[in-house]
VEXVEX-622930 format. One line per 8 residues: their letters; for each residue x, y, z of C-alpha. Coordinates in steps of 0.5 Angstrom, whole numbers, plus 500, padded with zeros to 3 digits. Last residue first. Layout:
VEXVEX-622930
A = X,Y,Z | ...
END
This chain:
VEXVEX-622930
PELRNNWP = 385,092,472 | 385,086,467 | 381,080,466 | 383,076,460 | 378,074,454 | 384,076,449 | 381,081,444 | 375,083,449
RRRLAPPH = 379,085,455 | 375,083,461 | 374,089,467 | 377,088,474 | 374,093,479 | 380,096,484 | 381,093,490 | 376,094,496
GLLRPAVQ = 379,096,503 | 385,094,508 | 384,087,505 | 387,082,511 | 392,076,509 | 390,069,509 | 391,066,516 | 394,059,515
RSSCGPPP = 392,054,520 | 398,050,524 | 398,056,529 | 404,059,531 | 403,063,538 | 408,060,541 | 413,056,536 | 411,049,533
PARSPPSR = 412,043,537 | 419,039,536 | 417,032,533 | 419,034,526 | 416,030,520 | 421,029,515 | 420,034,509 | 415,035,503
RSRDPCRP = 414,043,503 | 407,046,504 | 408,046,511 | 413,051,512 | 415,052,519 | 412,058,522 | 415,065,523 | 412,069,529
SESSFRST = 407,074,527 | 408,081,529 | 413,084,523 | 411,079,517 | 403,080,519 | 403,087,520 | 407,088,513 | 402,084,509
ELLWPQPG = 396,088,510 | 394,088,503 | 393,094,499 | 386,096,497 | 386,103,501 | 393,105,497 | 397,109,502 | 397,116,502
HPPLPPRT = 399,121,497 | 403,128,498 | 405,126,505 | 403,131,510 | 407,137,512 | 409,137,519 | 405,143,523 | 409,145,530
WPLVQVTV = 416,145,526 | 415,152,523 | 413,155,529 | 406,159,527 | 406,167,528 | 400,170,532 | 399,177,529 | 395,182,533
AVKASFMP = 393,189,529 | 390,194,534 | 384,198,533 | 383,205,537 | 380,205,543 | 373,206,545 | 369,210,550 | 362,208,553
ASEVPIRM = 359,214,556 | 362,217,562 | 361,216,570 | 362,222,574 | 369,226,575 | 372,224,570 | 369,217,572 | 371,212,566
TGSCQYRG = 367,208,562 | 369,202,557 | 371,199,550 | 377,195,548 | 379,193,541 | 383,188,537 | 384,186,530 | 386,179,528
SDSARAQL = 390,173,530 | 387,169,535 | 386,164,529 | 393,162,529 | 393,160,536 | 395,163,543 | 396,159,549 | 394,163,555
VTYNASSH = 390,168,552 | 390,174,557 | 385,180,557 | 388,185,562 | 384,188,568 | 381,195,569 | 373,194,572 | 367,190,571
FYRVAQGD = 370,185,566 | 368,183,560 | 371,178,554 | 370,176,547 | 366,182,544 | 366,181,536 | 368,186,532 | 375,183,530
HYYHLKYV = 376,181,537 | 373,185,542 | 375,187,549 | 370,190,554 | 371,194,560 | 364,196,564 | 369,200,568 | 376,203,566
VKDYWGRC = 380,206,572 | 385,212,571 | 392,210,569 | 394,216,566 | 388,216,561 | 385,209,561 | 389,203,559 | 386,196,556
RLVLPEGE = 392,191,556 | 392,185,552 | 396,179,554 | 398,173,549 | 401,167,552 | 405,162,548 | 402,156,544 | 403,159,537
FVPTYPVQ = 408,165,537 | 407,172,539 | 412,177,537 | 415,182,542 | 412,189,542 | 407,187,547 | 400,190,546 | 397,196,549
LILWDNSV = 389,198,547 | 388,206,549 | 383,210,552 | 382,217,553 | 385,218,546 | 392,223,545 | 396,217,543 | 403,216,542
SLHIPDSV = 405,210,538 | 412,206,538 | 414,201,532 | 420,197,534 | 425,195,529 | 430,189,528 | 437,191,530 | 442,194,525
PAGRTQCR = 448,189,523 | 454,189,527 | 461,193,526 | 460,198,532 | 453,197,535 | 447,199,532 | 440,201,534 | 433,201,531
YVGPTQVE = 427,206,532 | 420,206,528 | 416,212,530 | 412,216,536 | 416,221,540 | 417,219,547 | 424,217,548 | 428,214,554
ISKKHSPL = 435,212,552 | 439,205,553 | 446,203,551 | 449,210,550 | 451,213,544 | 445,219,544 | 445,224,538 | 440,220,534
LLHGLYWL = 441,219,527 | 434,220,523 | 432,215,517 | 426,212,522 | 429,214,529 | 436,211,529 | 440,210,535 | 448,208,534
TSIPRLEL = 451,205,540 | 458,206,542 | 463,201,545 | 469,204,548 | 476,199,547 | 478,193,550 | 471,191,550 | 473,189,542
LLPHYGDC = 478,184,544 | 473,181,549 | 468,179,544 | 462,184,544 | 455,181,544 | 449,186,543 | 444,189,548 | 440,196,546
KLTVREGK = 435,198,551 | 429,203,549 | 426,206,555 | 419,209,555 | 416,216,556 | 409,219,557 | 407,226,555 | 402,223,550
FITTWPPH = 400,216,552 | 403,210,550 | 402,205,545 | 408,199,543 | 408,196,550 | 413,192,554 | 415,197,559 | 421,198,557
LSLIPKEL = 422,196,550 | 428,192,548 | 433,192,542 | 437,186,541 | 444,187,537 | 445,184,530 | 450,178,530 | 458,179,530
TALLLLTT = 462,175,526 | 465,180,521 | 467,184,527 | 471,179,529 | 475,178,523 | 476,185,522 | 479,186,529 | 484,180,527
LAWM = 486,184,521 | 487,190,524 | 491,187,529 | 495,184,524
END
């Protein structure tokens, strides 16, 4: 019974969430970052020690802790007992003087997009330029993040930064490697358009039927009524308004009738 209950609980586990601290996918050589694996474990499973499996590519790492420090480039994943493998995190290690750091989490439309141009071991970067698909989009006198407050799909592309550093005198302009950024579109932000719009020559009858008060029919013969007509009801009959021009009519030679 215990084994069956445990198997049923394991079958409902969701894949753990892998996070990166600090949240940048590119670091300098010699730096270390922390990876943390968070997963949901039912109380029944908490009675036994929970071990975490770590993967670097297809290599199983020796650690079984909830978080680890790493400095090796590659693709990292984690897994807890019985749960699927987490989504990957790609870590890059650079030996350049200048790197462009982007967040590891996906960026969706309407969310802020933050890019960070960083000098070697946090040296101040002067005459800082940010580029999007080869075009300069922002200039700063010294180190600063480039932020798009509400990202759109058009903000996707390849980003790069350039600047100078004083080592000890001011250097020539240096450029970071280009980094690809994708702004994802939420499925409900763009509802699909109807395949065919309304015909422009249709009569606008629905508006009259919903907005105009129902008037008594004057065409039928009935005893005259002394009651006044409803408010807004005119004794004049208003012809329905055309939204556009109807299709042209042509005459059939064999029956001399007009047909569309």
